[in-house]
N, C-alpha and C positions, 0 to 999 in steps of 0.2 A: 842072568835075570833080567829081562827086559822091564824097565820101570813102567808102571802104569800111569797114563795120563791123569792128571787132576780133573776134578769135575769142572773147574773154571775153564780149563782148556777145551774140554769137549763142548761145553755150552757156549763158548766164545766162537767157536767154529760153526756150530749149529745156527747161531743168531746171526752171523755174517752171512751165512748162506741164504738165510731167509730175506735179510734186509737187502741183499744185493739181487735178489730175484732168482738165485740159483737153486732154491728149494720152495716148495709151496708152504704157505704160513701154517696151513692145516697139519703139516708134519710135526709140528710142535705142540699139538694137542696134548699128547701124554707127557709131555716134558714140561708143562706149565701148570700153575695152579692160581686161583683167585683171578685178579684183573690182568695178570701178566699177558694172557692170550690176547686180550682185547687191546692192551697197549701195543703188543707186537703186531697185530693185524692192522691197527691205526698206522703205525710206523711203515710196515711193509707195503701198504697200499701207496705211500708217498715214495717209495723206492729210494730211501736216502743214501744207500750205498751202491746204487746202480751206476755204472761208469761205461764209458767206452774205452776200450783199451784194456789196461791192466786190471785184473780180477783182484778184488779187495782181499786183503789177508791179514791175519792178526799178527802184529808186530811185537806187542809186549802186553803182557798181562800182570795185574797186581791184585791183591785181595787182602781183606781184613775179616777176621772171625769175631763178630761181635759176641757170640755165645756158641756153645757146641750145637752143631747141626744147622748153622746159619753162616752164609759166606756172602759178603758184600764185595763185589768184584769191579774192576775197571779194565778196559782194553784199549790199546791203541790200534786203530785200524788204517792200514795203508792200502792206497791204490794209486800207483804211479807216484806223483809228486805230492799227492794229497794226503793229509793225515786227519782222521776223525777220532773222537773219543766215544766210547760206549760204557755205560755202567748197567750192571745188573746184579740182582740178588737171588741166591739159591738157598733152598731150605731141604733139609733131609726129611722125608716122610717116615711114617711108622713102617712102611714096607721097605725102608732102607734105600730108597731111590731119591736121587737129587731131582728138584723141580726148580724151574724159574719162577720166581714170584714177582719180579719187577724187572723192567728193562727201560732204559733211557738213552736216547740218541738225539739231542737237540731239544725241540719243544716237546712238551707233555701233551699227551692227547686230552681233548676236553673231556669233563666229567659229566655223565648224564645228570640232569635235574632229578632230585628226589621226589616222589609223589607224596 
């Protein structure tokens, strides 16, 4: 039997593809919830993982389950001799689908002012 990939593995690959410019950010609309899409769009606009030469790849993933249905994960992303860290949170919805609810890679996006 072929082992099924963990949701952390799938999401790390999806996030790297978006942040490196290999997938459009709108491809994550159904895979995000809450502010995560806005954070991802802010990050993707800046292209933090775009490189010349080696395509970024997930080198290592770790995670912690603070409660059932929630995963806080980190990934080490390599591109050539560069190594970056990415953190993200996944939550299991009532439809039993995992969605990204937060993503961080360097500076956080500015928060809009409340009216």
